C-alpha positions in Angstrom: -5.9 -10.3 6.7 -6.7 -7.1 4.8 -7.3 -7.6 1.1 -7.7 -3.9 0.1 -8.5 -0.5 1.6 -10.7 1.9 -0.4 -11.1 5.5 0.6 -10.2 9.2 0.1 -6.6 10.1 -0.3 -5.8 12.4 2.6 -2.1 12.8 1.8 0.2 11.3 -0.8 4.0 11.3 -1.4 6.2 9.1 -3.6 6.7 6.7 -0.7 3.4 6.6 1.2 -0.3 7.4 1.0 -2.7 8.1 3.9 -6.1 6.8 3.1 -9.2 8.0 5.0 -11.6 5.1 5.4 -14.5 5.7 7.8 -12.6 8.4 9.7 -9.6 6.2 10.2 -6.3 7.3 8.5 -4.3 4.4 7.2 -0.5 5.0 6.6 0.3 2.8 3.6 3.7 2.4 2.0 3.5 2.6 -1.8 5.7 2.1 -4.9 6.5 4.8 -7.4 4.3 3.0 -9.9 1.3 3.3 -7.6 2.2 6.9 -6.8 2.1 7.7 -10.5 -1.3 6.1 -10.9 -2.7 7.9 -7.8 -1.1 11.4 -8.0 -4.2 13.0 -9.7 -7.0 11.1 -7.9 -9.0 11.9 -4.8 -10.3 8.3 -4.2 -8.6 5.0 -4.6 -8.5 1.3 -3.8 -5.2 -0.2 -2.8 -4.5 -3.9 -2.5 -2.7 -4.5 0.8 0.1 -6.7 2.1 0.4 -6.6 5.8 3.9 -7.1 7.4 3.5 -8.0 11.0 6.8 -8.1 12.8 7.9 -8.1 16.4 8.6 -4.4 16.4 6.3 -3.0 13.6 3.0 -3.4 11.9 3.5 -2.2 8.3 1.0 -1.9 5.4 2.1 -1.9 1.8 -0.3 -0.8 -0.9 -0.5 -1.6 -4.6 -2.6 -0.3 -7.4 -3.4 -3.8 -8.6 -3.1 -7.4 -7.6 -0.4 -8.1 -10.2 1.9 -5.5 -8.6 1.3 -7.0 -5.2 2.0 -10.5 -6.4 5.4 -9.3 -7.9 6.2 -7.7 -4.5 5.4 -11.0 -2.7 7.7 -12.9 -5.1 10.5 -10.5 -4.5 10.3 -10.6 -0.7 10.2 -14.4 -0.8 13.8 -14.5 -2.3 16.4 -15.0 0.4 18.4 -11.9 1.1 15.9 -9.5 -0.5 13.0 -9.6 1.9 
């Protein structure tokens, strides 16, 4: 399990960021809150939640552990996740 990814922001939009870590570009889905915190930075550290499904491997990134924990609570509710 990935705890966090730290690296240079190669690209950022309100819905995703691409982090360059050791010449590997990670496509990470982010929230608007995280986007607001990162929009003027060149380097960052994102706390990660990995969603491994039959048809997809998705990374979700959060600016801090509290935001990630809130996300985990939301997806644990039946009908939301």
